[in-house]
PAZAPA-4460 file (N, C-alpha, C; in steps of 0.05 Angstrom, whole numbers, plus 32768, in hexadecimal, padded with zeros to 4 digits):
% residues 249
    n_x    n_y    n_z   ca_x   ca_y   ca_z    c_x    c_y    c_z   seq   type   mol
   7C9B   7B02   7EB7   7C7E   7B1A   7EAC   7C87   7B32   7EB2     1      M     A
   7C8C   7B45   7E9A   7C95   7B56   7E9D   7C87   7B6F   7EB1     2      K     A
   7C64   7B6F   7EB1   7C5B   7B85   7EC0   7C66   7B84   7EDE     3      A     A
   7C68   7B92   7EF4   7C77   7B9F   7F08   7C4F   7B96   7F16     4      D     A
   7C4D   7B81   7F26   7C42   7B7A   7F2E   7C43   7B7A   7F47     5      I     A
   7C3B   7B8B   7F58   7C34   7B87   7F7D   7C35   7B78   7F81     6      S     A
   7C3B   7B6D   7F95   7C36   7B53   7FAD   7C1F   7B61   7FC1     7      R     A
   7C11   7B75   7FC1   7BFE   7B7D   7FCF   7BE7   7B88   7FBF     8      D     A
   7BE4   7B83   7F9E   7BD0   7B75   7F90   7BC9   7B5B   7F9B     9      N     A
   7BA9   7B61   7FA0   7B8D   7B49   7FA8   7B93   7B32   7F9A    10      P     A
   7BA7   7B33   7F7A   7B9F   7B14   7F73   7BC0   7B13   7F6A    11      F     A
   7BCD   7B1C   7F7A   7BEE   7B17   7F6B   7BF6   7AED   7F60    12      Y     A
   7BE2   7AED   7F6C   7BEB   7ACB   7F63   7BDD   7ABA   7F4E    13      R     A
   7BCC   7AD5   7F3C   7BC5   7AC5   7F2C   7BC7   7AE3   7F17    14      E     A
   7BE5   7AE8   7F0D   7BEE   7AF7   7EF6   7BD4   7B0C   7EE6    15      P     A
   7BCC   7AF7   7EDA   7BAF   7AFF   7ECA   7B9B   7B14   7ED5    16      N     A
   7B93   7B03   7EE8   7B8D   7B1A   7EF7   7B9A   7B30   7F08    17      F     A
   7BB3   7B2C   7F0D   7BB6   7B41   7F19   7BB9   7B5C   7F03    18      A     A
   7BC3   7B50   7EF3   7BC7   7B64   7ED6   7BB2   7B71   7ECF    19      F     A
   7B8E   7B67   7ED3   7B7A   7B72   7ECE   7B7A   7B87   7EE5    20      G     A
   7B7B   7B78   7F03   7B76   7B87   7F13   7B82   7BAD   7F10    21      Y     A
   7B94   7BAD   7F07   7BA3   7BBD   7EFD   7BA5   7BD5   7EEF    22      E     A
   7B8A   7BCC   7EDC   7B8B   7BD6   7EC7   7B64   7BE1   7EC5    23      H     A
   7B5C   7BD4   7EE1   7B3F   7BE0   7EEA   7B43   7BFB   7EFC    24      I     A
   7B2B   7C0C   7F01   7B3A   7C27   7F10   7B11   7C26   7F1E    25      G     A
   7B1F   7C3C   7F2D   7B04   7C3B   7F3D   7AEC   7C46   7F32    26      E     A
   7ADA   7C3B   7F35   7AC8   7C42   7F27   7AC2   7C37   7F09    27      G     A
   7ACD   7C23   7EFD   7AC9   7C1F   7EEA   7ABA   7C0E   7EEA    28      A     A
   7AAD   7C01   7ECC   7A8F   7BEE   7EC4   7AA3   7BD6   7EB9    29      R     A
   7AA1   7BC3   7EC4   7AAA   7BAD   7EC2   7A9D   7B96   7EB3    30      V     A
   7A9D   7B8D   7E9A   7A97   7B76   7E92   7AA9   7B5A   7E97    31      L     A
   7AAC   7B48   7EAC   7AB8   7B2F   7EA7   7AA7   7B16   7E8E    32      D     A
   7AAF   7B15   7E72   7AA2   7B01   7E69   7ABB   7AEC   7E71    33      Y     A
   7A9F   7AD7   7E68   7AA6   7AB9   7E6A   7AB7   7AB2   7E94    34      G     A
   7AA6   7ACA   7EA0   7AB2   7AC2   7EB8   7AA8   7AAE   7ECC    35      C     A
   7AA3   7AA2   7EC4   7A9D   7A7F   7ECC   7A8A   7A80   7EEC    36      F     A
   7A94   7A7F   7EFC   7A8A   7A90   7F1F   7A90   7AA1   7F2D    37      N     A
   7A9C   7AB5   7F10   7A9C   7ACA   7F20   7AB0   7AD3   7F30    38      A     A
   7AC4   7ABD   7F34   7AD2   7AC2   7F4D   7AE4   7ADC   7F41    39      R     A
   7AEE   7AEF   7F2A   7B00   7B00   7F29   7AF2   7B15   7F3A    40      F     A
   7AD2   7B11   7F2E   7AC2   7B2A   7F3A   7ABD   7B2E   7F54    41      G     A
   7AB8   7B1B   7F63   7AB5   7B1A   7F84   7AD0   7B22   7F8A    42      K     A
   7AE4   7B1C   7F8B   7AF6   7B28   7F92   7AFC   7B46   7F95    43      Q     A
   7AFC   7B48   7F77   7B03   7B63   7F62   7AF1   7B76   7F80    44      L     A
   7AD7   7B68   7F7B   7AC6   7B7B   7F8D   7AC4   7B88   7FB1    45      L     A
   7AD8   7B76   7FB5   7AEC   7B7A   7FCA   7AF8   7B91   7FD1    46      Q     A
   7B06   7B98   7FBA   7B21   7BA9   7FB8   7B18   7BBE   7FAE    47      H     A
   7B07   7BBF   7F97   7AFF   7BE0   7F88   7AE2   7BDC   7F81    48      K     A
   7AE1   7BF1   7F80   7ABD   7C03   7F79   7AB0   7C0D   7F63    49      D     A
   7AA8   7BED   7F59   7AA8   7BE6   7F3A   7A87   7BE1   7F39    50      I     A
   7A85   7BDD   7F1F   7A6E   7BD7   7F19   7A72   7BBD   7F10    51      E     A
   7A6A   7B9F   7F14   7A79   7B81   7F07   7A5B   7B7C   7EF6    52      Y     A
   7A60   7B74   7EE4   7A4B   7B69   7ED5   7A64   7B4E   7ECD    53      F     A
   7A50   7B34   7EC6   7A5F   7B1F   7EBD   7A4F   7B0E   7EA9    54      G     A
   7A59   7AF9   7E9E   7A50   7AEA   7E83   7A53   7AD2   7E78    55      V     A
   7A4C   7AC3   7E7C   7A58   7AA7   7E74   7A47   7A96   7E66    56      D     A
   7A4B   7A79   7E5D   7A39   7A71   7E4F   7A34   7A5C   7E58    57      K     A
   7A40   7A52   7E78   7A31   7A3A   7E8B   7A24   7A4E   7E95    58      N     A
   7A05   7A45   7E8B   79EC   7A4B   7E9E   79E1   7A36   7EBB    59      A     A
   79EB   7A2F   7EB9   79EC   7A14   7EDC   7A05   7A29   7EE2    60      E     A
   7A16   7A35   7EDD   7A30   7A44   7EF9   7A24   7A5C   7EFE    61      I     A
   7A0E   7A69   7EDF   7A10   7A84   7EEA   79EE   7A85   7EFB    62      V     A
   79E8   7A6F   7EF6   79CC   7A70   7F11   79DA   7A6D   7F2B    63      A     A
   79EB   7A61   7F31   79F6   7A5E   7F4B   79FF   7A75   7F5D    64      E     A
   79FE   7A8C   7F4E   7A12   7AAB   7F4D   79F6   7AB8   7F5B    65      Q     A
   7A0A   7AC9   7F75   79F2   7AE3   7F7C   79EA   7AF5   7F68    66      D     A
   79D4   7AFF   7F69   79C7   7B0B   7F54   79D0   7B2B   7F56    67      P     A
   79DE   7B22   7F6C   79F1   7B49   7F6D   7A09   7B4E   7F62    68      R     A
   7A1A   7B31   7F58   7A23   7B32   7F48   7A19   7B36   7F2F    69      L     A
   7A0A   7B3A   7F26   79FF   7B42   7F04   7A11   7B35   7EF0    70      Q     A
   7A06   7B1A   7EF6   7A16   7B02   7EE5   79FA   7AF4   7ED3    71      V     A
   7A03   7AF6   7EBB   79E3   7AE4   7EA8   7A03   7ADC   7E98    72      S     A
   79E7   7AC9   7E86   79F3   7ABD   7E6A   79FE   7AC4   7E56    73      V     A
   7A12   7ABC   7E46   7A12   7AC9   7E32   7A08   7AC2   7E1D    74      V     A
   7A07   7ADA   7E13   79E9   7ADB   7DF4   79F9   7AF3   7DE0    75      S     A
   79EE   7AE7   7DCD   79F6   7AFB   7DB5   79E3   7B02   7DAF    76      Y     A
   79E9   7B2A   7DAA   79F7   7B36   7DAB   79F4   7B37   7DCF    77      P     A
   7A07   7B3C   7DD8   7A02   7B46   7DED   79F1   7B5C   7E02    78      L     A
   79EF   7B55   7E16   79CE   7B60   7E14   79DC   7B7E   7E28    79      S     A
   79F3   7B87   7E25   79FC   7B9F   7E29   79FA   7BB8   7E0D    80      F     A
   79F4   7BCC   7E15   79F7   7BDC   7E03   7A14   7BE5   7DF2    81      P     A
   7A1A   7BFA   7DE1   7A2B   7BF9   7DD2   7A3D   7C12   7DEB    82      D     A
   7A55   7C0F   7DEE   7A71   7C21   7DFA   7A5C   7C20   7E14    83      E     A
   7A63   7C08   7E24   7A59   7C05   7E39   7A5D   7C05   7E50    84      Y     A
   7A7C   7BF3   7E4B   7A8F   7BF3   7E6E   7AAE   7C03   7E5B    85      F     A
   7AB3   7C0C   7E7A   7AC9   7C12   7E7B   7AE7   7BFC   7E7B    86      D     A
   7AD7   7BE4   7E7B   7AF0   7BCA   7E82   7AEA   7BB3   7E77    87      V     A
   7AF2   7BA2   7E66   7AE3   7B8C   7E64   7B02   7B7C   7E68    88      V     A
   7AF5   7B63   7E78   7B08   7B45   7E81   7AFE   7B34   7E6C    89      V     A
   7B10   7B24   7E63   7B0A   7B0B   7E54   7B25   7AFA   7E5C    90      I     A
   7B21   7AE7   7E70   7B3C   7AD7   7E82   7B3A   7ABD   7E74    91      F     A
   7B52   7AAD   7E6B   7B4B   7A91   7E6B   7B2B   7A90   7E5B    92      E     A
   7B26   7A9A   7E3B   7B0D   7A95   7E34   7B0E   7A8E   7E1C    93      V     A
   7B1F   7A9D   7E07   7B21   7A9E   7DEC   7B2D   7A88   7DDD    94      L     A
   7B41   7A71   7DF5   7B43   7A63   7DE3   7B2B   7A48   7DED    95      E     A
   7B19   7A4E   7DFA   7B04   7A36   7DF9   7AF4   7A3F   7DDF    96      H     A
   7AF7   7A56   7DCB   7ADC   7A5E   7DC3   7AE6   7A5F   7D9D    97      I     A
   7AD0   7A56   7D90   7AD9   7A53   7D79   7ACE   7A66   7D67    98      A     A
   7ABD   7A79   7D67   7ABF   7A94   7D5E   7AD0   7AA5   7D71    99      D     A
   7AED   7AAB   7D62   7AF7   7AC4   7D7F   7AE9   7ADB   7D76   100      Q     A
   7AEB   7AE1   7D5A   7AF1   7AFA   7D55   7AD1   7B05   7D5D   101      E     A
   7ABF   7AF1   7D57   7A9D   7AF5   7D5E   7A9D   7B07   7D79   102      K     A
   7AB1   7AF8   7D8D   7AB4   7B01   7DA4   7AB4   7B13   7DA5   103      T     A
   7ACB   7B18   7DA7   7ADA   7B33   7DA7   7AD2   7B4C   7D95   104      L     A
   7AC0   7B4E   7D79   7AB9   7B5F   7D75   7A99   7B6C   7D85   105      R     A
   7A93   7B53   7D96   7A81   7B5B   7DA6   7A85   7B6B   7DBC   106      E     A
   7A9F   7B5D   7DC2   7AA5   7B66   7DDC   7AB5   7B8B   7DD3   107      L     A
   7ABA   7B91   7DBE   7AC4   7BAA   7DB2   7AAD   7BC1   7DB1   108      C     A
   7A92   7BAF   7DAA   7A78   7BC5   7DA8   7A77   7BD1   7DC5   109      R     A
   7A77   7BBC   7DDE   7A6B   7BC4   7DF6   7A78   7BD8   7E0A   110      V     A
   7A9E   7BD7   7DFC   7AB2   7BEA   7E0C   7AB3   7C09   7DFA   111      L     A
   7AB6   7C1C   7E13   7AB9   7C31   7E12   7AD0   7C34   7DF3   112      K     A
   7AD2   7C4A   7DEA   7ADB   7C4C   7DCF   7B06   7C54   7DE9   113      K     A
   7AFE   7C5B   7E03   7B0E   7C63   7E0F   7B15   7C49   7E28   114      D     A
   7B0F   7C34   7E1F   7B10   7C1A   7E33   7B27   7C06   7E30   115      G     A
   7B27   7BFC   7E44   7B40   7BE0   7E3F   7B33   7BC5   7E4A   116      V     A
   7B39   7BB3   7E25   7B2F   7B96   7E2A   7B54   7B86   7E39   117      L     A
   7B4C   7B77   7E46   7B60   7B74   7E54   7B58   7B50   7E57   118      V     A
   7B69   7B40   7E45   7B69   7B1F   7E42   7B84   7B13   7E47   119      L     A
   7B7B   7AF7   7E4C   7B8B   7AEC   7E4B   7B8B   7ACC   7E46   120      S     A
   7B98   7AB7   7E40   7B9D   7AA6   7E2E   7BAF   7A91   7E30   121      V     A
   7BAF   7A7F   7E29   7BD1   7A60   7E28   7BE5   7A73   7E13   122      P     A
   7BF8   7A7B   7E22   7C02   7A7E   7E03   7C18   7A69   7E01   123      R     A
   7C16   7A63   7DE5   7C2C   7A52   7DCD   7C4A   7A54   7DE7   124      K     A
   7C52   7A3A   7DE9   7C69   7A38   7DF8   7C78   7A1C   7DF3   125      H     A
   7C89   7A12   7DFF   7C98   7A04   7E04   7C8B   79EE   7E0E   126      I     A
   7C7E   79E8   7E22   7C6F   79E0   7E2F   7C47   79D5   7E26   127      F     A
   7C45   79E3   7E15   7C31   79DF   7E0A   7C15   79C3   7E06   128      S     A
   7C2F   79B3   7E08   7C1C   7999   7E00   7C19   798F   7E1C   129      F     A
   7C1F   799A   7E27   7C18   798C   7E3D   7BFC   7994   7E51   130      L     A
   7BEE   79A9   7E42   7BD9   79B4   7E4D   7BC1   79A1   7E4A   131      D     A
   7BBC   799B   7E62   7BAD   7987   7E6D   7B91   7985   7E5F   132      L     A
   7B7C   79A2   7E61   7B71   79A3   7E50   7B64   7994   7E32   133      A     A
   7B81   798E   7E30   7B85   7984   7E08   7B7A   7966   7E13   134      N     A
   7B8D   795A   7E2A   7B84   794A   7E29   7B6C   7927   7E21   135      W     A
   7B50   7943   7E26   7B3B   7932   7E26   7B2A   7932   7DFD   136      K     A
   7B44   7942   7DF5   7B3F   793D   7DDD   7B52   7926   7DCA   137      F     A
   7B6C   7926   7DDA   7B7E   7910   7DD5   7B88   78F8   7DDD   138      M     A
   7B7A   78F9   7DF2   7B77   78DD   7DFF   7B53   78D7   7E0B   139      F     A
   7B4B   78DC   7DFC   7B28   78DA   7E02   7B27   78C3   7E19   140      P     A
   7B29   78AB   7E1A   7B2A   7896   7E2E   7B37   7894   7E42   141      G     A
   7B4E   7896   7E3C   7B61   789E   7E55   7B52   78C4   7E6E   142      L     A
   7B46   78D1   7E56   7B3E   78E9   7E6F   7B1E   78DF   7E7B   143      H     A
   7B15   78D6   7E6D   7AFC   78BD   7E79   7AFA   78B9   7E8D   144      R     A
   7B14   7894   7E91   7B22   7895   7EA3   7B2B   78A2   7EBB   145      L     A
   7B34   78BB   7EB4   7B39   78C2   7ECC   7B2B   78D7   7EDF   146      Y     A
   7B26   78E7   7EC8   7B0C   78F1   7ED7   7AFC   78DD   7EEA   147      Y     A
   7AEF   78CA   7EE0   7AD8   78BA   7EED   7AE7   78B3   7F03   148      R     A
   7B00   78BC   7F10   7B0C   78AF   7F25   7AFB   78B6   7F36   149      L     A
   7AFD   78D5   7F2F   7AF0   78E9   7F49   7AD1   78EF   7F45   150      G     A
   7AC8   78EE   7F2D   7AA6   78EF   7F28   7A9F   78E0   7F18   151      H     A
   7A86   78E2   7F18   7A66   78C1   7F0C   7A6C   78C2   7EED   152      S     A
   7A63   78B8   7EE1   7A60   78B3   7ECD   7A4D   78CB   7EBD   153      K     A
   7A39   78C8   7ED7   7A21   78E0   7ED0   7A2A   78F4   7EC8   154      E     A
   7A42   7906   7EDA   7A4F   791F   7EDA   7A65   7915   7EBF   155      E     A
   7A73   7907   7EB8   7A7D   7908   7E99   7A74   790A   7E8B   156      Y     A
   7A61   78FF   7E7F   7A3E   78FB   7E6E   7A43   7925   7E68   157      E     A
   7A33   7926   7E87   7A2B   7945   7E86   7A43   7954   7E7C   158      H     A
   7A5F   7953   7E7C   7A69   796B   7E7F   7A79   796D   7E6C   159      R     A
   7A7D   7944   7E57   7A95   794F   7E43   7A79   7947   7E2A   160      Y     A
   7A6A   7936   7E2E   7A59   7922   7E1C   7A40   7936   7E17   161      K     A
   7A36   7940   7E23   7A22   7943   7E1F   7A12   7965   7E30   162      S     A
   7A2C   7974   7E2E   7A22   7985   7E3B   7A13   799A   7E2E   163      S     A
   79FB   79AB   7E3D   79E3   79B9   7E31   79EF   79CF   7E2C   164      P     A
   7A04   79D8   7E34   7A12   79FC   7E2C   7A25   79F4   7E0D   165      H     A
   7A1E   79E5   7E03   7A31   79DD   7DE6   7A57   79E1   7DF3   166      G     A
   7A53   79D5   7E0F   7A70   79CE   7E16   7A7E   79BB   7E11   167      L     A
   7A9C   79B2   7E0C   7AA4   7994   7E16   7ABC   799E   7E33   168      V     A
   7AB4   7991   7E4E   7ABA   79AA   7E5E   7AC1   79BB   7E5E   169      G     A
   7AC7   79CE   7E51   7AC4   79EC   7E5C   7ACD   79FC   7E3C   170      D     A
   7ACC   79EB   7E28   7ADC   79F1   7E09   7AC4   79F0   7DFB   171      I     A
   7AB4   79FB   7DE9   7AA5   79FE   7DD8   7AA4   79E8   7DC0   172      E     A
   7A93   79DE   7DB9   7A95   79C1   7DA5   7A98   79C3   7D91   173      E     A
   7A9E   79E3   7D83   7AA2   79EB   7D6C   7ABF   79F0   7D6B   174      E     A
   7AD4   79F6   7D80   7AEF   79F2   7D91   7AF4   79E4   7D8F   175      K     A
   7AF5   79D0   7D9C   7B00   79B4   7DA8   7B1E   79B1   7DA8   176      R     A
   7B1D   79C9   7DB4   7B49   79CB   7DB8   7B46   79E1   7DC2   177      W     A
   7B5D   79E4   7DDA   7B69   79F4   7DEA   7B70   7A03   7DE7   178      H     A
   7B74   7A18   7DCB   7B84   7A2D   7DC2   7B9A   7A2E   7DCC   179      Q     A
   7BB4   7A3A   7DCC   7BC7   7A41   7DE1   7BCE   7A59   7DBA   180      H     A
   7BD7   7A69   7DC2   7BDF   7A82   7DB1   7BFB   7A94   7DAD   181      F     A
   7C06   7A96   7D9F   7C24   7AAD   7D97   7C18   7ABD   7D9B   182      R     A
   7C2F   7AD6   7DAA   7C25   7AF5   7DAA   7C1E   7B01   7D86   183      D     A
   7C1E   7AFD   7D69   7C18   7AFB   7D5B   7BFF   7AFA   7D55   184      R     A
   7BF4   7ADD   7D5A   7BE6   7AD6   7D51   7BD4   7AE6   7D64   185      E     A
   7BD0   7AF5   7D86   7BC3   7AFA   7D97   7BB8   7B16   7D83   186      M     A
   7BCC   7B23   7D80   7BD2   7B40   7D73   7BC1   7B42   7D5B   187      A     A
   7BCD   7B2D   7D47   7BB8   7B27   7D31   7B9C   7B2C   7D39   188      D     A
   7B8B   7B15   7D4A   7B75   7B19   7D58   7B69   7B2D   7D54   189      L     A
   7B79   7B35   7D6B   7B5E   7B57   7D7C   7B5C   7B60   7D61   190      L     A
   7B7B   7B68   7D4C   7B75   7B83   7D37   7B64   7B70   7D25   191      D     A
   7B59   7B61   7D1E   7B37   7B55   7D14   7B29   7B62   7D19   192      R     A
   7B28   7B5D   7D31   7B11   7B63   7D49   7B0C   7B7C   7D52   193      S     A
   7B1F   7B8D   7D48   7B18   7BB1   7D4E   7B2E   7BB6   7D64   194      G     A
   7B3E   7BAD   7D6F   7B47   7BA7   7D85   7B74   7BB5   7D7F   195      F     A
   7B73   7BC8   7D8E   7BA0   7BCD   7D86   7BA7   7BBA   7DA9   196      E     A
   7BAC   7BAF   7DA6   7BC2   7B9E   7DC1   7BD8   7BC0   7DC9   197      A     A
   7BCC   7BBE   7DDA   7BE7   7BD7   7DE5   7BFD   7BD0   7E04   198      C     A
   7BFC   7BB1   7E06   7C05   7BAA   7E17   7BFC   7B8B   7E1B   199      E     A
   7C19   7B83   7E15   7C1C   7B5E   7E17   7C28   7B58   7E2E   200      M     A
   7C2C   7B45   7E36   7C3B   7B3D   7E43   7C37   7B21   7E4E   201      D     A
   7C3A   7B12   7E5C   7C3C   7AF3   7E62   7C46   7AE7   7E80   202      A     A
   7C3C   7AD4   7E85   7C52   7AD0   7EA0   7C58   7AAD   7EA3   203      S     A
   7C66   7AA2   7EA9   7C64   7A86   7EB5   7C74   7A7E   7EA2   204      G     A
   7C85   7A5B   7EA8   7C8F   7A55   7E93   7C8D   7A36   7EA2   205      L     A
   7C8E   7A2B   7EB7   7C7C   7A14   7EC2   7C6C   7A0C   7ECD   206      F     A
   7C56   7A1D   7EC7   7C3A   7A20   7ED5   7C2B   79FE   7ECA   207      R     A
   7C33   79FD   7EAA   7C2E   79D6   7EA2   7C2D   79C5   7EA4   208      L     A
   7C44   79CA   7EB7   7C4E   79A5   7EB8   7C4F   79AB   7ED1   209      P     A
   7C4E   79BF   7EE6   7C4A   79C1   7F02   7C24   79B1   7F02   210      M     A
   7C16   79BD   7EF3   7BFF   79B9   7EFA   7BFC   79A0   7EEE   211      T     A
   7C09   7986   7EDC   7C04   7973   7ECB   7C09   7961   7EEA   212      A     A
   7C26   7961   7EF0   7C2D   7956   7F09   7C17   7956   7F17   213      I     A
   7C11   7967   7F25   7BFB   7971   7F3B   7BE6   7963   7F3A   214      G     A
   7BD8   7961   7F23   7BC4   795D   7F1F   7BBB   793B   7F1A   215      Q     A
   7BD7   7932   7F01   7BDF   7916   7EFF   7BDE   7905   7F21   216      L     A
   7BF8   7912   7F2E   7C04   78FC   7F46   7BEF   7912   7F5D   217      L     A
   7BDA   791D   7F53   7BCD   7925   7F6C   7BD6   7938   7F82   218      R     A
   7BEF   793E   7F81   7C0C   7947   7F8E   7C0C   7967   7F8A   219      A     A
   7C00   7978   7F8B   7BEF   7994   7F85   7C0C   79A2   7F98   220      S     A
   7C10   799C   7FB7   7C1C   799E   7FC6   7C3E   79A2   7FC4   221      W     A
   7C44   79A1   7FB2   7C5A   7996   7FAA   7C69   79B3   7FA6   222      L     A
   7C56   79C3   7F97   7C6A   79EB   7F84   7C49   79F0   7FA0   223      F     A
   7C5E   79F9   7FAF   7C54   7A15   7FBD   7C48   7A25   7FAF   224      T     A
   7C42   7A37   7FBF   7C39   7A59   7FB7   7C54   7A61   7FA9   225      N     A
   7C5A   7A66   7FBE   7C7D   7A6D   7FB7   7C8D   7A63   7F9F   226      R     A
   7C8B   7A4E   7F97   7C94   7A45   7F7C   7C86   7A45   7F67   227      I     A
   7C6E   7A4F   7F6E   7C5D   7A59   7F56   7C5A   7A76   7F53   228      R     A
   7C5D   7A85   7F66   7C65   7AA7   7F60   7C84   7AB0   7F51   229      D     A
   7C8E   7AA2   7F5E   7CAA   7A9D   7F4F   7C9B   7A93   7F24   230      W     A
   7C8F   7A7F   7F26   7C98   7A77   7F0D   7C85   7A8C   7F00   231      D     A
   7C6A   7A9C   7F0E   7C5F   7AAB   7EFA   7C6B   7AC2   7EF2   232      S     A
   7C7F   7AC8   7F0E   7C8B   7AF0   7F0C   7CA0   7AEE   7EF3   233      Y     A
   7CB9   7AD9   7EF8   7CCC   7AD4   7EF0   7CD1   7AC4   7ED0   234      F     A
   7CBE   7AC6   7EC9   7CBA   7AB4   7EA8   7C9C   7ABF   7EA2   235      F     A
   7CA5   7AB8   7E87   7C96   7AD6   7E71   7C87   7AB7   7E5A   236      S     A
   7C7E   7AAA   7E67   7C7F   7A96   7E41   7C60   7A82   7E46   237      A     A
   7C54   7A7F   7E5C   7C47   7A75   7E61   7C1D   7A7C   7E5C   238      T     A
   7C18   7A92   7E65   7BFF   7A9D   7E65   7C08   7AB4   7E57   239      Q     A
   7BEF   7ABF   7E46   7BF6   7AD1   7E36   7BE2   7AF2   7E46   240      L     A
   7BF0   7B08   7E45   7BD7   7B19   7E55   7BE3   7B30   7E41   241      I     A
   7BC6   7B37   7E3F   7BCA   7B4E   7E24   7BAD   7B69   7E36   242      C     A
   7BAE   7B87   7E29   7BA2   7B9B   7E32   7BA3   7BA5   7E13   243      A     A
   7B8E   7B9D   7E0C   7B89   7BA9   7DF5   7B6F   7BCA   7DEF   244      A     A
   7B73   7BD6   7DDB   7B61   7BE8   7DD8   7B57   7BE8   7DC0   245      R     A
   7B3A   7BFD   7DC0   7B2C   7C04   7DAA   7B3D   7C0B   7D95   246      R     A
   7B43   7C05   7D7A   7B51   7C0C   7D67   7B3B   7C2C   7D5F   247      K     A
   7B48   7C39   7D5C   7B3E   7C5A   7D47   7B29   7C51   7D35   248      S     A
   7B1F   7C6D   7D29   7B11   7C5E   7D1E   7B1E   7C6C   7D04   249      V     A
***
């Protein structure tokens, strides 16, 4: 990773969050798109005086959040005025969405002219084939068997076969693939959606092999935080992290 992230950064162990933290100033109004359980926002509020809003497609998760976090279900158009936010973050979400331009154009609308969009997605690289998120599409029977070792049949059906949120796990039904992006592909997508990439970075190399080994063998303890940190900040292959501005008209 090229960015100089201090170990004092409260998100040091998660490079995309750490990168986002560096772009959020005191007093900023922040939108966390695809926030899930608002984990980023909860920790962010412990370290910076900001106004935080989160949106997510999973209504069940949203209903569980503290109302003071201002987390709501995604709607189109978003229920915010034009040019409302100083910073919009969208971490590990675009790869799950079928209509990516529609989403980014809506985020462009609610972002101030001098605001910043910070995003992260899986980057296309040598180990992309090890992405376990796609195994449910490539090997559905094996995935069903593995998932049901730790969950009930009903849980499997609810999450992967008949989700009320239009999702297969956490991927939109229309998408049905956990996409990995090339740098140029992301830059072009941002350009078509009203943004200009102003900083592009990447982290890690062995994250997917470590995750696959850890999950399949139930041996995550093999890879210590020190090993994971070294991988994240020494290499620049696995996770694409980007900051973008609205294009000048």
